[in-house]
SERO-4910 file (N, C-alpha, C, O; in steps of 0.05 Angstrom, whole numbers):
BEGIN
 pado doro    nc1    nc2    nc3   cac1   cac2   cac3    cc1    cc2    cc3    oc1    oc2    oc3
  Met    A   2131  -1579   2125   2124  -1588   2151   2109  -1565   2166   2117  -1542   2165
  Pro    A   2086  -1572   2178   2070  -1551   2192   2084  -1541   2216   2099  -1555   2229
  Glu    A   2079  -1515   2223   2091  -1504   2247   2077  -1515   2271   2052  -1518   2271
  Arg    A   2092  -1521   2292   2081  -1533   2316   2065  -1513   2334   2049  -1522   2350
  Asp    A   2069  -1487   2330   2055  -1468   2346   2028  -1460   2335   2013  -1445   2347
  Gln    A   2021  -1470   2311   1996  -1464   2298   1977  -1488   2301   1986  -1511   2298
  Pro    A   1952  -1484   2307   1933  -1507   2309   1929  -1520   2282   1930  -1507   2261
  Ala    A   1925  -1546   2282   1920  -1562   2258   1890  -1558   2250   1884  -1558   2226
  Val    A   1873  -1556   2270   1844  -1552   2265   1834  -1531   2283   1840  -1530   2307
  Val    A   1818  -1513   2272   1805  -1491   2288   1775  -1492   2282   1767  -1491   2259
  Val    A   1759  -1494   2303   1730  -1493   2300   1719  -1471   2317   1726  -1469   2341
  Arg    A   1703  -1453   2306   1692  -1431   2321   1661  -1430   2318   1650  -1431   2296
  Asp    A   1648  -1429   2340   1619  -1426   2342   1603  -1447   2325   1585  -1440   2310
  Leu    A   1611  -1472   2329   1597  -1494   2315   1569  -1497   2326   1564  -1496   2350
  Val    A   1550  -1501   2308   1522  -1505   2315   1511  -1529   2300   1516  -1532   2276
  Lys    A   1497  -1547   2314   1484  -1570   2302   1455  -1569   2309   1447  -1569   2333
  Arg    A   1438  -1569   2289   1409  -1569   2293   1397  -1594   2281   1405  -1603   2259
  Tyr    A   1377  -1605   2294   1361  -1627   2284   1334  -1616   2276   1322  -1599   2290
  Pro    A   1323  -1625   2254   1296  -1615   2245   1275  -1621   2266   1275  -1641   2280
  Lys    A   1257  -1602   2269   1234  -1604   2287   1241  -1606   2316   1225  -1616   2333
  Arg    A   1265  -1596   2324   1273  -1596   2352   1273  -1567   2362   1282  -1549   2347
  Pro    A   1264  -1561   2386   1262  -1534   2395   1289  -1522   2404   1291  -1497   2405
  Val    A   1309  -1538   2409   1335  -1528   2417   1357  -1540   2400   1353  -1561   2388
  Asn    A   1380  -1527   2399   1403  -1538   2384   1416  -1560   2400   1417  -1559   2425
  Ala    A   1426  -1580   2386   1441  -1602   2399   1468  -1592   2408   1478  -1599   2430
  Val    A   1481  -1575   2392   1506  -1562   2398   1503  -1533   2391   1492  -1526   2370
  Asp    A   1512  -1515   2409   1507  -1487   2404   1531  -1471   2413   1535  -1466   2437
  Gly    A   1547  -1462   2394   1570  -1444   2400   1595  -1458   2410   1610  -1446   2425
  Leu    A   1599  -1483   2401   1623  -1498   2409   1647  -1488   2393   1646  -1485   2369
  Ser    A   1669  -1482   2408   1694  -1474   2395   1717  -1490   2407   1717  -1495   2431
  Phe    A   1736  -1498   2390   1760  -1512   2400   1782  -1511   2379   1777  -1505   2356
  Glu    A   1806  -1518   2388   1829  -1520   2371   1843  -1547   2376   1843  -1557   2399
  Val    A   1854  -1559   2355   1868  -1584   2357   1897  -1579   2348   1901  -1570   2325
  Ser    A   1916  -1585   2365   1944  -1580   2358   1955  -1602   2340   1944  -1625   2340
  Pro    A   1975  -1597   2324   1988  -1618   2307   1997  -1641   2325   2010  -1636   2345
  Gly    A   1991  -1665   2317   1999  -1689   2332   1980  -1697   2354   1983  -1718   2366
  Glu    A   1961  -1680   2360   1942  -1685   2382   1919  -1703   2371   1911  -1700   2348
  Ile    A   1910  -1722   2387   1887  -1739   2380   1863  -1727   2394   1863  -1723   2418
  Phe    A   1842  -1723   2378   1818  -1710   2389   1793  -1725   2379   1791  -1732   2355
  Gly    A   1774  -1730   2397   1749  -1742   2389   1726  -1727   2401   1727  -1718   2424
  Leu    A   1705  -1724   2386   1681  -1710   2395   1657  -1729   2391   1651  -1736   2369
  Leu    A   1645  -1736   2413   1622  -1754   2412   1596  -1739   2416   1574  -1750   2416
***
């Protein structure tokens, strides 16, 4: 069983680039999702 004080998902400095675009769509996104937490990213 996972420990409740540790995050289930950790994302650090996420970057999303689309070809031929001058800027990043996402740049430097960081977050944590705890066990049992529902998370959605649109």
